N, C-alpha and C positions, 0 to 999 in steps of 0.2 A: 537280626537286622539291626544296623546301625543308626541311632537317632540322637542328633546333636542337640543341644540344650539352644533353645532361643537367646539370641543375644540381644542386649540393650542397643538404643540408637545412637550411644556415644561410642560408636564403634571407628573413630577417627576419620570417617567417611567426609570428603569435601564437601563443603556447602557452595560453593561457587556455582553460581547459575550460569548456563549456557547462553548464548546470544538468542533475545528474543526479537524475532522478524516482525511478527504480526501479532496485535490483539484484535480479533474479529468478534463483534458484539451482535447481539441476537437479543430477542425478549421473551426468550425461554430458557430453561435449563438446557443443557448440551448431554444427553443422555449416550449418545452412539455415534461414533466417529469412522468413517473410510476415505480413504484417498487413492484416487487413479494418478497418471501420469499428467492429466490435466486440471483435475478439480479436487478440493475438499469436500466432501459431504458430511455435514453433521444432522442428526436426527434429535428432534427436541420433544420438550415436553408439552407443546402445542398441536404434536402430532405431525410436524413439518420435517420436511429435508429441506435444509438450507444448503445451497450451491455457492461455492466461492472459485474463482479461479485458482490455479496454483502459479505461485511465482508473482502475479499482480495482485492477487487478495482480492478482487473485485467481487462484488455480491453479482452474480450470475442469476440465480432463480431462487424462489421459494416456493415449494411445492407441498400442497396441503396433500400429505402422502397417507394420513389415518386419520382416524377419530380422536384417538388418546395418544399418549404418550409413546414415542418411538424408543423402542427398549434396545434394538440392535440393528446394526447395517453390517452386510456383508458383500464385498466385492470378489466377484468369481476370479480365480488365476488368470484367466485369459481376458479378465476387464470386459466380458461380453455381458455379463448381468450384475445389477446391484439389487440385493435382497434386503427387505426392510421387515420387521416383526414389530409389535407394540403391545399396548395394555389393550388388548381384543383378539379375537381369535382369527384375524385375518393376515395373511402375508403377501406381502406384494413383491414383484420382480420388475425392474425398473430398467431401461435402457440408459446408462452412464453418460453417454455422450448427447442422446436427444432428449432425453429425461420424460420419454415416454412411457406409461404402464403397460408392459408386456403382458403381465400375468396377475390375475387375483385368484389366492389360494385360501381354501379354508377346510377345515375339518368338519365332519358330519358329526363329531362328539361336542359337547361343551367343554371346549379345554381350558378356557380361561385365558390367561395373558399368554404369550410367546415370548418367553424370556431370551431364547438363543436359537440359533439356527446355523445349519453346516451343510456345505455344497460339495458334493462329489462329481468331477470333472468326468472321471473316467465313466460313471453310469449316468451322469447328467439328472443327479438326482440331489432332492432336498430333504434334509432332515430337521425336524425341530423340535426343541424341548420346551415342554409345557408347564402350565401353572398345575396342572393335574397329575403331574409326576410321570406322564407319557414321553417316549420318543415315537413321533410319526414321521412317516416319509411318503415322497410321491416324486415320480418322473416326470420332467418337464416336457418331454416328448412321448408322453403315454396317452394315444389318441382316445383311449377308453375312459379317460378321466377328465375329458373335456365337458363341459355342460353348458347350459344356457346361461345368460346375465340373470336370468330371473327364476333360477332353480327354487323351488320351495325349500331345499335343503340350505339354502343360504342363511348364515347366522342372522343376518336382519329380518327375516321371515319366518323362521321357524318358532315354535313355542319355547320360551326361556323358562327353566324350572324355578329360578328365584321372582324374575322381574314380571313374568306373565302368570304366576300363581294367584289363585283366589280361592278364599273361602265360600260357603254356599250363601249365594245372594251378594258376595262383594264384586269388587271390580278389578280388574288388573292395573298393576302399577304401569303409568304411562311412560313409555320410553322417551329418553332425552334425544331431543332433534335439535342440533344447533345448525345455524347458519352456515358455518364454514364446512359442514359435511358436503354440502353441495359443489364444495371446490376440488374434492378428489376427483381426479380423472377416471374415465372409464377406462378399464382394462380391455387390450385387445383379447384376450382369450381368459376363461374362468375355469379353474382346476378345483376338483373336489376329491379332497383324500379319500381313499378306499377305506370303508371302516374297520378292514382285516388289515391294514397296512400300520400298525399301531404296537408297540410293545407298551404293555401297561405297566404301571409301577417300575418303569428302568431304575428309580432312583427313589427312594422314599423321603423326598423331598423335593421342591422347586429344582427345575434343573437350569441352572444358571448360566451355563458356558458349555458350548461342545466346539470341536474343531476335527477336521479332518487331515490325517498325516499318512504319508505313504511310508511303508516298511519300516515302523518305528522301534519294532522288537523282534528278535530273534525267533520270537514265537508265532511268526505269521512269514509270508512271503517277500521278499527284498521290495517288490514293486506292489504290493498289496495294499489299498487304501483301508485304515482303520479309522473308526470313527471314536473319538473320546469324549466323555462329557462328565460333567461335574455338579455335584447336586447339592441340595441342602442339609443332605444327611450326612455330608463330610466326606462320601466316598468318590472316588475317580473309577472311571469304568471304560475299557475300552471293548469296542463292538467289532465283529468281524463282518463284513457287509457282503452280502450275495444277492444273486439275481433269481433266487429260487423262491416260488412261493413258500410262506412259514408252515403252511399246512396244505395238504395235498386236495382236501376238499375246495381250497380259496385258488381256484386256477387263474382266476383274472387279477389276483395281485402279483404286482412286479416287486420284487426286492424282499428282503430280510434282514434283521439284525441279529447276531449271535453273540453271546456275553464271552470274550476272551480272558478279562483279568479284571478283578476289583482291588483297589488299592484304597488304604486308609480305613478300613471297616472297624478300626479302634478309635476312631476319631470323629465327634459329632459336630465339628466346626466346620461351618458351609463353605463349599469351594465355590469362590466369586469369578476366577478367572483361570485360564489355561494357556499355555505356551510350549511348544514342543521345539527340542535342539537335538536333532538326530535320534538317539535313544534315551535322549532326555528328557523329562517332562517337569515343568515348572508349574506349581498351583498356588495362584494368590487366593488367601484366606480373610477370615475375620481378623479384626484387631493388629493389622498389619503384618502378618505372618506369610512368609513364602516358603513353600518346600519345594525341594529337589529330589526327583525319583529316578531312579535307573529301571528303564522297562524291561531290561533284559533280565535282571535279576529280581525284579519286583521290591527292591530295596528303597526305603527312604535314606538319601544319603545325607540330607543336611536340611535344617529347619533355622531361617533366619528371621529376627526381628527388622524388617525393611521400612516400616512407615508406622505413624502413628495414623489409625483408623484402617478401614477395611481396605483391602488390595483388589478394587473393583476392575482392573485393568493389567493385562501384562501384553508385552509385545516383542518378538525375537526380530532382529534386524541387524545385519552386518556384522555377525558375531558378538552381538551384545544383548542383553535381556534389558527391557525397559519396562519400568513399573511405575504405578502412581496410587495414591491412596486418598480416603475421605478426609484425611487430615489436611490435604493440599499440598502434599510434597510428591516430588517426582524423582526417579532414580535411575540412574545408569549401572549396570552390574557386568562384569567380565563373567564368562560362562565356561563350564567345564570342556575338556577337549573330546573330540570323537576317538573312538577306539579303546583298546586296552592293552596292558602291558604284556610280557612274555608267556606270562603265568596265566594268562585270561582274567587278570582281575583289572577291576575299574581304575581309573588313575586316582591319585590324591586330590580330591576335589577340594579339600578344606583350603588348600593353597592356591585354588585356581577359581574360586569362586569367591566374588567379594565386591561391595558396593565402591563403586570409582567416583560417584557423585551423588549428592542428593541436595535438593534445592527445592524452595518454596515457589510453587509454580501457580498456586491460585492462593486467594484468601476465602476458599470456599471447598466444598466437597468435590474432587475430581472423580468422575464419575465413567470416562472413556477415553482413549487415546488410539492414535493410529501413527503408522511410522511410513515414511516415503522419501522420495530422491527428487529434487528440482536440479535440473542442469548438474551444476557441482555440489548442491546444498544435501546433505544429509538431514534430514527433517524429523522430528518427534513432536507430534500434535498433541495436547490435552484439550479436553472439555469439561465443564464442571457446571455446578447449580449457580455459579455467579453469572451464568448466561452469556459467557465468554469462550471462545476458543483461541489458545495460546500457540502460535507457532515458532518451535525452538530449532536452531542450527545447531546441530550436535556433532561431534566428533566420532569417527567410526572408521571403518576400513573404506579403500579407495574405490571409487566407482569408476565405470566404463566412460562416464560425461568428462571425466578428467583428461581424456585423450582427444576430445574434440576440438574443432578449431576455434579460434578466437579467444577472448577472455573472457572467463565465467561471469555470470551475472553478480553471483555474491560479491566478487573480488570490488565491482563497481559501488555498491550498497556498503561494503566494509571501508571503502575509502572515502567516501560521501559520510558515513558515521564519524570518521575521525576529522574530516574536514569541518565538519559541523560543531564539533568538541572545541575547536579554537574560538575564543571570544573576540574575534577581529573588529571590534566597534572603532572607527575612525573617528568619531567625533568626540571620545573621551580620552584624555590623556593618559588616565589609568590603565588603559587597556593597551598601550603602544607595545609592550613586549610581547602580549598575545598575538598583534597584528604582524609583529615580526615573526614570530612562530609559526604563524598561520601560513604567511608567505616561506617561509623555509619547508614545511611540510609539501605544500603545493610544488615548489621546486624539485625538491626531491622525489615527488610522485611523476613528475613530467621526467625528469631523468632516468626513473625504474621503467618506464615504458618506454624509454626509446629517443628521448628529445634531448637537443644542446640547450643547455638552460643558463641563463644569467640573470642575476639581480641588478635592475637599472636603478640605481639611487635618485630618488626626487629632491634631494637636499633637505637640509633642517631637519623638521621632525617628521617629514612626512612619510609616509609608509612607501616601501619599494615596489616598483612595477615587476612582475615576474613575467619573464621573456623566455619562451620553449619555441623552438624549430623542430620540426620533425621533417626529414626530407625524403622527397618521393624518389621513386625508381628509375624514372623515364631519363635518359642520358641522350645530349648533354644537358647539363642542369640548364643551360639558359633557355632550352626548349619548354622548361616546367610552369605551370600556372602556380601562383604564388596567392594563397588564401590566408587573409588576416582574420582570426577570431580574437574579438573582444569582449572581455568580461571584469568582473570585480571581485574580489574576495572579500571585502570589507562588507558590514553588516550595520543595520541601525541597532540603537539598544533594544534590550528585551528586559520585562520586569522580572529581576531576579528575587524579589523578597514578596511581591504580591500573590495574589491566588488567580490572576487572570490565566495564567498559563496552568493548563491541566499536567503538564510535563515539564521537566528541566528543558529550558529551552536551547541548551547547547548539549542536549544527550539526544540524538536522533532515536524516535521512538515509531514503530510501526502500528496503526490502527485502521481497520476497517478498509485497508488497501491504499492507505495513505502514510507518508514519511513525514513526521512532525518535527521541527526543531527551525531555530533561527538562521535565517539564510539558505534553507534548504531549496526555497523555490526563486529567491532573489540573492545571490545569483549563484550560489555554490554548485546546487543540481544540475543546471544546464552546463556549467564548466565541466563537470565530472563526466556528463553525458558526451559532449563534444571530445573530450580527453580519450575517452575509452572506445567513441568511435574511430578515432584515428588509429588508435592501438589494434581494434579488429582488421582494421585495411593492413595496416603492417604485418599483423601475423599471416593474414592471407596473401601477403605480397600482392596488394591490389591498389596500392597507395602511388599514384603516379606524380601527383603535384607536390609541393610544399606546403604543409601548415603551419603557420607561425600563429601562436597564441601569445598575447598581450594581455595579462591580468594585471590590473590595478588595484591599489588597496585605499582609494579615497574617493571612490565615485559618490558614497553617501555623504561626502563633505564637500562637495563641489569639485571632484578631481582636481583638490590642488597639486600643482606642479607637473600635472599630467602633458600638458602640450608642452611645455620647455624640455622635458625629458626624452620625448618621444622625437622632438627636433633634434635634440641633442645625439640620438643615437639613430639617426634616420641612416646612415650607412649600415650599420649592423643589420636592420630589419631587412633593407633592400627595397626592390621594387615590388609594388601589389597589384595583383590583377582584380581582386573582389575584397570587398570587407564583409563580414558576418558577425553579428552579434544575436545574443537570445535572452533579454532581460526585461520581458513582461509577460502579458497573461491573455487569453482568450475574454472574449466579451461575456459567454457565459461557460457553462460546465461542459457544453455538449460538442459544439462546432470549432473545428481548428481554423486558426487566424494565421494571416501574414500582415505585419505592420509595414506600410510604405511611407508613414508620416508622423512626424513628431515636433511639437511646439518647443520654441525656443524659449529660453528664460534669462531673466536678468534679476538679481537682487540688489536693492538698494539702501543704504541709511540716511535719512534724512535729518539733519540736525539744525536746532537752532540753541545757539549759546547767547548767555547775556554778560556784559562786562560786569553785572553784580554778583555777589555772593548769593547762596540762598538766603531769602528774606521771609519775614512774618507776614503774613497775608492782613493781619488786623494792624499791626505796627507801621508796616511800610507799604501795604498796596493802596493803590488810587490811579486815577485814571490818568496820572502823569507818566505811571511806569508800563512799559511793553513787556509783558509777561512771556516768556519763550514757550510755554506749552499753548497759550493763547494763539501765538502766531502759528505754531506748527499747526495747531487745529484749523485754522483758517486757511492755511496753506493747501493743506491735504485735501479741504473741500473743494478746492479748484482744480484738482484732478479729474473728477468724474462728476456725471450729472447724477439724477437720481434715476434716470433708465440706465444706468450702468455705461453710459458712452464717456469714452475716455477723450478728455480735452484736450490733449497735446497736439498740437499744430503738426499737421502731415502724417499724422499716426497711423491713419488708415491707408495712406499712399501705397500702392505697389502690392497689396495683397492680390495673389492670383485668384483669378475668377474661377469659377467652379466649371469644369468641362463636362460635357455629356456623359462621359464615361464615370466618370467621379459622382454624377447623381444617379446612375444605375446603381452604382455600388451602395449608396445609401437605401435605396429601395430595395435592394436585396438584403443587406443587413437589418433594416426594419422589419421586412417580412419574416425573417427568420425568428428574431426576437420575440415578435409578437405571435407568432406560431408556438413558440415555447411558453410564453407567458403573457397572456393578452392583458395583464395588469399593466405591462410595460405603455400600452397605447394611451391615446388614439395615435394612428400610425403618422401623422404629421406633427404631431408634438413631440413624439419620439424621434423623427428626423431632423426638427429644430434642435433639440437637446443634444443629440449627436454632433451637428455643425457646429453648436455654440462652442462644445468642448473640444473638439479637434482642428477646426479651420477658422476660427475667428481668437483674436487677441483679447486680453484682459489684463485688467490692474488690481492688484489685492492689497489693502491694508491690512497688515499682520498684528503687528501689537506696538505700542507706546511704552517708553521707559522715560522716568524723570529721575533727578539728583534729589540728593536729600532723603530723610526717613519719612513714613507716612506722617501725616499732621496738617495743621494750618501753614503749608509753607508756600511760596512762591519759588518753584524750582529754577535754579539759574541755567539748568540744560534739561533739553526735551530732544527725544529721538523718536523716530516712527521707521519700522522696517516694512518695506514695500517692495513687492515683486510684481513684475510684468511679464506675462505669456506671450511669446511671438508665434507669428505663423509665416509660414513660406511667404517669401516677397518682401518680408521686414528683414533691413538689416541691423544688427545688433547696436554696431556702433552708431549708426545714424539714429536710431532710437534714444540710445543714452545722451546723443548729443541734444536732441531735441526736448530730452526729460530736463537735462540740466537747464537749458535756455529758457524753458517754460517757467521752471521753479524759480530762476533768478528773476525773470521780468516780471512775474506777479509778486514775488516777495518784496520788489523795489517799489512796488505801488503803495504797500503799506507804510512806508515811511517810518519804519521801526530801526532803533539804534543795535538791535541784535543782529548777530551773526549767522547766516545761513551756510551751511555746509552739505554737500551731496556726494556719499560715497559708494562707489559700486562695488561691492562685496564680491560677487562672482555673475559670470554670465555664461550663457550657451546659445549658439544659433539653431534656429529651426530646421527642420531637415524634411526634405520632400523626395522620396525614391521615384524611380519609374516601373510599375508593376509590370509592363511587359518585356524588361530587359532580360538577359540571359540568366542572371542569378535568379531572380524572381520565378522565370519559369521553371528553373532547376528545383526550386524549392519547392513550389506549387507539386509538380511531379512526385517527389519524395513525401510530401505531405500526403497526397492522395495514395500513394504506395503502401505508405505504411497505417495509415488509418482506414482505409478502404480494404485492407487484406482480410480484415476479421469478418467482413460481409461477404466476400465474393468466394467462390469455389476455385479459383486460379485460371479461369480462362472463358472463353465465349461471352455473351452478351450479358450475362448476369455479373460477370467480373467487372465489365465496363461499366454496368450501371452503378454497380457498388462504388468504384470509384469517383464516378461522377456525383454520387450521393455525398462524397465526403470532400470535396472541392473546397479549400479553405475561403475564409470569408477575408478580403482585402479590407483592412480597418488602417485609420490613423488613431493617435493617441493625445492625449492632452497633457500629458506628462512631458519631461524632457530627460535628455541622456546627453549630456554636455560633448562628450569625447567622438560621437557619431559622424557628425557635419566635418569637425576637425580632421578626422582621420579620411573622409572622403577627399577634402579637399587636399589635405598635405601628400596622399599618395596618388591622387587623381585618380581614383578606383571608385566604381559604383558600390555601395552599401546596400544590405538588406537584412531584415530583422524576423527573427523566427520567436514568437511565443511559445515557451513550452508549457507554461501552467495554465491552471483554470481560473475563472474569475473569482471562484471561493477560495482560492488559495492563501489569502489573509497576509500577503506579502508587507512587511511593516508595521503588522498588527499583532496582537496575542494569538498563539496557537498557530503560528505560520505553518502551512504543509504544502506536500508535492504528491500528487497521486502516483503510485508506482508504476502503471501503465503508462503516465504520462512521461516518466523518468524511461522508461524502456524505449516507447516509440521515438522520443527524441534522439536517442543513440542511435536508433535506425536511420531516421531521418539526416542526421549529420554524417552518419556513415555513406548514404547514399549522395548527398552533396559535395562531399569531400572525395570521393571517387569520380564525380561527373563533371565537376567544373574544371 
């Protein structure tokens, strides 16, 4: 036997971590993992199976599966069954799509904890490795093993040798009953393992791991299923499976296992995990050791020190071996090749088995792992006793998904990750270069995906506008519809030094089904979703219309230079049929919305200047001197009453009265918000609040500034910043003129020799769309199709009911987006606004985020809209 000595961890292995897509958090240690093509399943120390969707990473369901910690999860090869075992003698079989409990299985022996399970698809037989060192088995379809739910042999009913023991005159130890036990679903069928279907002392130690392999050794038939087990005694055993009874007298017993091979008899180190690759077997052991065995020659080919800590999990996937240890590290290893040389000898494995990368995956003990594929993503998933599951995108061999239609989801998220990394903060000059780099990245991404791209200069130090045109296939070009998508790549500042952000705001991080990072919701995520929606249509040759992207870099700073730049390049942009933007959020976290109204805004600075310099209030202050700050305070007091009524003459003239349709929308909105959160009420107060914020104007005094340092000074200069929110029917230029005239006339009554100046800093007109027009109808259908698809079955009344239940709310918003009304008027094209994010996205705040499913659904909605408009 060739036995290589263990190697230290300073083996030159790369410590570069793969991309972490998501961190999924729970309130219990993750001891077991399984993954299907739709879900990630995690077995926890609380006896629960937690289910997350694969790809969107949304929490789908939490099942109370066992009374105590879930030790093992196993998905059958055909994904028909999900098996679970725990620190109890019960094994459960679940449907991995409906999460119903199909079977409850138990042994008539006191087996203790069930550490490992394996399933034979050929025989439809389940094998379990127990704390009592047995291997037991049962056929799922064996009618003779079905028993009533109240069978007296059930572990909860029969006498326990320890807990139910008592001395003469004593009492039994009361059984622990906890409230959550009643949450375990009732099984459709109960199976009782035959007392004879057991191999006692299969190992002289706990049986920590088992697996089924087809034809792993020349000592069996090529298509023969073999059971492989590893135990606390340090041995690995191969078992031949048989349909025959182990004893002629046990005619009712179905199945038998016969020992074929024993490996590692000279080693007492426990075998914690197993993985098989053809005729090669990998065994994870204590203290970070992985052994490599040739099952044909029964030789141990290699021993490698792979981790600090026990190797509790090994997985084979895509030609690579994945391992993780209780020290918190995970590793990717190359594997040996199948076959032998011309002399029948095994290959030179010392040259072909090596650690390719090892990284810190958790600051805790990694207890479980799983491998899977989601679209084009090859995933390695780790679970630890820090109550988290980490999902890693890893390099591997190509998958069939690469040959599918459209652009893969992972490319979209990767593009968004790089987009977020640029600190495109338009309000701070020190980030000017970052803004330019962000614009260059976005322009390059548009170009790679098939657009004609130009950078439109806005003059001065203002950030450029990224112009991109995707041409439709409809000929002649004059017949194509042209849709303009507006967005902005600039973001508000983020606290880079404080502790308010849980992660680096400019490093996109996935956690619990969300993507965290500055700008991910406002507005970089929606831009990327719209871009990849167009790319999908191009790939499918389904884009008839021209799609024009106009992405500015100054929206968070008042869209400086935007209008002049668009007007200067109007011939380049050409005629536009529809304007679309996606720059806001739902009212809550559940109901999709469409925005049809925005308030306008004007920001003004009101200044009072004295002809005197700063003076001392004691030496120079008197009733003979008009003080600028006093004048300013008195003047501002004229703008509003104590009931928040604005005193500017004609201010409320022209406001569009409420229609019956709009009143009905407020009723619908209030009804849904109240149903989801009664604390929002009462209903009338909620409606009044919404109307006040959405369809009524307001004036706000933001801040004062004075000249001179703090102290007993009479400042020679005093200013105040004021904003006015306008609603449809109010013309911004008319309000500006009325504001100037009112302030001038009121100040003239003061008789002050100080000078009044009113400066308009920026302005935006209010906008009111038409909910019943073509673009809104198209958006509504797309939203219902995207968000209703998850609830329907693809046809019939149920499908229509699901779509009806997902009909978006038509809302107005209190905020302002300066370019929308300008674009609508400049191109004489109706505009519509699709909010992509949820109310809890925290845009402009710390820990801004966007739910992954919202990003994917937005891509789907944009694709439908761009195809139909």
